[in-house]
C-alpha positions in Angstrom: 20.1 -25.0 -3.0 21.3 -20.8 -2.8 20.3 -19.2 0.6 18.6 -15.6 0.5 17.7 -14.9 3.7 15.7 -12.2 2.7 12.0 -10.5 2.8 10.5 -11.3 -1.0 7.0 -9.9 -2.5 4.0 -12.4 -1.9 3.6 -14.2 -5.2 7.3 -15.1 -5.1 6.7 -18.4 -4.1 4.4 -19.2 -6.8 6.6 -17.9 -9.1 9.4 -20.2 -7.7 6.6 -23.3 -7.8 5.9 -22.8 -11.1 9.3 -23.2 -12.2 8.8 -26.7 -10.4 11.9 -25.6 -7.5 11.3 -26.8 -3.8 11.7 -23.7 -1.3 11.0 -22.8 1.8 9.8 -19.7 3.6 8.5 -18.7 6.7 6.2 -16.1 8.4 7.6 -12.9 10.7 6.5 -11.6 13.2 6.1 -7.7 13.6 9.2 -6.2 15.0 11.6 -8.7 12.8 9.0 -8.1 9.8 9.7 -4.4 10.3 13.9 -5.3 10.6 13.7 -6.6 7.3 11.8 -4.2 5.9 14.3 -2.1 7.0 17.0 -4.1 5.1 14.7 -4.0 2.1 14.7 -0.9 1.8 18.6 -0.2 2.4 18.8 -3.2 -0.9 16.3 -1.6 -2.8 18.1 1.8 -2.3 21.4 0.4 -3.4 19.9 -1.3 -7.2 18.9 2.7 -7.6 21.7 3.6 -7.2 23.5 1.0 -9.3 20.6 1.1 -11.9 22.1 2.5 -15.1 19.5 3.1 -17.6 16.2 4.7 -18.0 14.1 1.3 -17.3 16.5 -0.2 -14.6 15.9 3.2 -12.8 11.9 2.7 -13.0 12.1 -0.7 -11.9 14.2 0.1 -9.2 12.2 3.2 -8.0 8.5 1.3 -8.3 10.1 -1.6 -6.0 11.7 1.1 -3.8 8.4 2.7 -3.5 6.7 -0.4 -3.0 8.8 -1.2 0.4 8.2 2.5 1.5 4.7 1.6 1.0 4.9 -1.3 2.8 6.5 0.6 6.1 4.0 2.9 5.5 1.6 0.2 5.9 3.6 -1.1 9.0 3.5 2.2 11.1 0.0 2.8 9.6 0.7 5.5 7.5 -1.5 5.7 4.1 0.2 6.5 0.8 -2.4 9.5 0.4 -0.7 10.9 4.3 3.1 10.1 3.0 1.9 12.3 -0.7 0.8 15.0 1.8 3.8 15.5 3.9 6.1 15.4 1.2 3.7 18.3 -0.5 4.1 20.4 3.0 7.8 19.3 2.6 7.7 20.4 -0.8 5.9 24.4 -0.3 8.2 24.6 2.8 11.2 23.4 1.8 11.3 23.2 -1.8 12.1 19.9 -3.8 15.5 19.6 -6.3 14.5 21.5 -9.1 17.2 23.8 -8.9 20.1 21.5 -8.3 21.1 23.8 -5.1 24.7 22.2 -3.8 25.3 23.7 -0.4 29.1 24.3 -0.4 28.9 25.8 3.5 27.2 28.5 5.8 29.7 30.7 7.7 29.3 30.9 11.6 
């Protein structure tokens, strides 16, 4: 039996059950949930970095956004609040459209 020891989406146990396989899960307390979400954030980020096709990038970015929403929920931040903050930072600092790469700054 493979061991995973990782945070999974809510419907994964039902999917495993439908496949006829046995599984074990546990419910995490708030502190452990936050730890595991942060690990999941890294996992999903790495999957984005390793994706090669447009389709793979789309799926992995969707997973990454789901983890971001879960972390936001944990801190009682709505997707709208996160987006508003993103827009504010965009207005103040811009985005990445111009592909500017900072080499150095004179002291």
